[in-house]
N, C-alpha and C positions, 0 to 999 in steps of 0.2 A: 191424601186419606186413599183415593179410590187404585192411587198405584199400589200403594200398600195392600189393598183388598185383593187387587190381580195378581199381587206378587203369591199372597196365600194361598189363592185358588191353584197355582201351577207347584208347591210342593205336594210332592207323592204323600200321602197317608201308608205310614206301614200296614201292608194288607195282612192276613192270617198266616199265608207262609211265612213272611218277613218275621213275624212275631215268634212263631212256632221254630223258624231256623235260631234266633236269637237267644230263644228261651234255651233250646236244647243244646248252646255253643256254649252257655253260662255256668252249665250244668256239667259240662267237662272236668274230670278230676273227683265228681262228687260219690261219697261213697256210702249204701243205704243195706239196710239189714231190714229182714221179715223175719217175726217172731212166730215159730209154729208149734201148736199144739199136737204133740203125737199121745196123748191118754186116750184117744177115741180108736186108737188104730188095731184091729184085731190082730192078737200075736201069734195066733193059729195059721190067718193067713200067711203073715209077714215071715215067720219060719220055711212056710211051703214053696213060696215063691219067689222070696229075696235072699241075698246073701247073710248070712249068720254076722258077719262081721263089717261095722259101718268105715268109709273111709273118706278121707277129707283129698277131696279133687277139686281143681280148676280147672274153668271151661272157657275155650277162646273161641272167636268167630260169631258170636252171638248178636245178631243184628242189635244196637242201639236202640232204634226207634221201639224195641218190645218192652212193653213196663215187667217191671219187677216179679208181677204176680201171674203176668202170663208167662214169665220165664220159668217159674215154680211150678205152672201147672203142666208145662209140656216134658219139665224135666221127671216129672212126676207120672206121667202117661207113658213115656218114652224109655225111661231110664233106670229108675227105682225109684226107692222113698226116700225125700229131702228130710232132713232132721233140722239143720239150719241152713242158712242162704246169706250170702253179704253179695252186691253187686257193683262193681265200677263201672261209673259210666267215661267209654273214652270215645273217639271222634267218631268211627262209624262203627264201632264195635262197643261189646260190654266184656269183661272180665267178670267171671261169675265161678264166686268160688264157696261151697257147698261142701257139709256131710252128710253121709247119704249112705243108702242099703243100697247095692247093686240087686236090679233083678239077676234073676237065674243066670239070662244069656247074658245079659254087659260084664255080669261078676267074670264068667269064661272068659268076655275078650279083653277085659283090664288084667287078669293074672297072665294073659298068651302076649300080652305088649300093647296090646291094639289101642288106638287113639282117636282113629272114627265114631263117631256119637250121629245117629241119623233122627233128629227132630220133625213130624210129620205136623202140621197145622191145618187145623179145620178140614182133615182128611182130602186136602185137593194138592199141597207142595209141601218138599221134604227139603231139609236145611241141613246141611253138612256144618260139623262142627267139631272140636278139637279136646280131648280131655289128657287131661296129664295129673300124677302125684304133686299136691300141692310141696311138697316138700324137696321134690326137685329143683336143682339150681339152674338158673338161668342158661347158663353156660352148656347145659345138658340138656335142655329144651332147644337151644339154639343148633345145637349141636347137630339132633337128630333132624333138625330141616333143612340142613345145608345144601344138600344136592338138588336141584331147583331147575326145572324148566317152565315156559310158558309159550302160549299160541294164541293168536286173536282169531276167534270165530267168527266167521265171515255173514257178511248178513243173510245169506243163503240159510243158514243154520238156523232152525226152527224149533229145533228140539227145545224140552223142556231141560231146566239147567241140569237136574238131577239125571235125566236119561245122557246127556253128553258127560256128565262125570265118573258114570258108570264105563261108558263105554271107553273113555280116554284110560282109567283104572286097569280095566281087562285086558286093553289093547298094548299099552306101556310098562301092566306090571307095575306104578305106583301104590305106595299105602297110603296117600291122602289126595286127596284133589278140590280147589274149589274154585268158582268163578267170582270176578270181581268186574265190575261196571265203571268203564271213563269218558266223561261226555257220551255217552248212548253206545259205545261200543263193549264187545264182550271179550273179555280175557278167561283162560283158564290155567292157572296155575297148579303146578304137578310139581310132587315131592316123591325124590328118591332113595332108598336105605341106605344104596353106595353109590360111588362116583363109576364103577362100572357100569350099573343097573344104569342110571343116566345118559351115559354115551351109547347103549345098547340102544337106548329108546331115542337119543337124536341120530342115530344112523337107520334105525327103523323110520322115523318120520322121514326122512328122506328119498326116501322109496315109498312112503304112502301118499305122500302131499306133493303138491307142485312144487317148484323152485319157490323160496321165498317164503312159503306160507306154513311150512313145517314148526316144530318146536326151536326156541332161542334156549341156549343157556342161561339163566337168570341167578345171581350172585345175589345173596342176602339182602344186600341194602338197596340194589339195584329198584327203581321204579319206571311205572308208566307215565309220559308226559300228556298233557292233554291234546296233542296230537295224533296220542298211539303210538309213538317212539320207546324203546325199553330203554331209558336212562340210568347213568350210573349217578349215586349220589355225590353231591360236592362234599367234600370231606370237610373242608373248611367250614362250610355253612353250618353241617353236623354236628360240628365240634362245638363251635357257638350255642346251638342248640342245646347239645348236650350239658354246656354248663349254665344254662338257662331253665334246663325244665331236667334235672339228675334224673330221677323217677322214671320217666320215660325213656331214656338212654338205659337204665340200670337193669330192665323187664319187670317182670310180675315178681320175682323173688324181692325185690327192693323195694316194689311197689308196696306190698303187701307188710313188709318191715317196718313202713315210714307208716303206714295206717296206726300203728300204735303208740307213736310219737307225741310228743305235745305239739310238733312244728305243724303237722297235718288234721291235729286233731279238731281244728276249728271248722273242717272243711266237712266231717264226718256227719251226715244226716242220717240218725236212727231212728228206726220206726221200733226197735225192738234192744233194749238195753244188754242181751246178753249172748255171747261169741262163746264158741268154746277155746 
């Protein structure tokens, strides 16, 4: 009996972090909606400061730890007036599909083909996310982000993420950039419009940075290992991953199509029954 008690003492009890991590893992793939009451909106204010037409938009790179209410508030404060919102919990990010009226500034960006969205949270940090017309096919979205380069940021680079991204975007003439973290290491991924733009940036980085610390060409499926090395995805493993999780491999277009099917209806957690 004494041995049993001693064994029980040695067993690790799940702390709050473990519980939270497991809770988040369990929610991967869950889809939620928030109903929005538009009756209290000032029509004169909307006509003056926002686009006349609503758009069906999908946002990417939204941190998964943000609540749906937080996302709704940030989009309303920074981008436009949200009329409907649906969020899908992925691993590190959320995919957010909305019907909204852009602010006049973002309406102009959208019509010019821009994808960058800046969300300022608590007036102290700015996040870059991407936006697309929800009707775009997965192949078109993937093709737009085909030309990529990556660079590890040295420990001496203490600038805020937003400052680093702005500097890199300006220096190498990219249309989008984001910073990721792997085991405490920071990397910046840059996206170019054409292969020519990518190669020009690679040559420029050779002149600007020391040997081995400049930009590296990154293929779409390449990933950063835990040791900080750029690795090519195992095609055989990816194939089996595809077979076991087709919705992830087929991209957001397939994900949203499947959401309306009976096979995934059981995972749909609704806060409001209406959707456009």
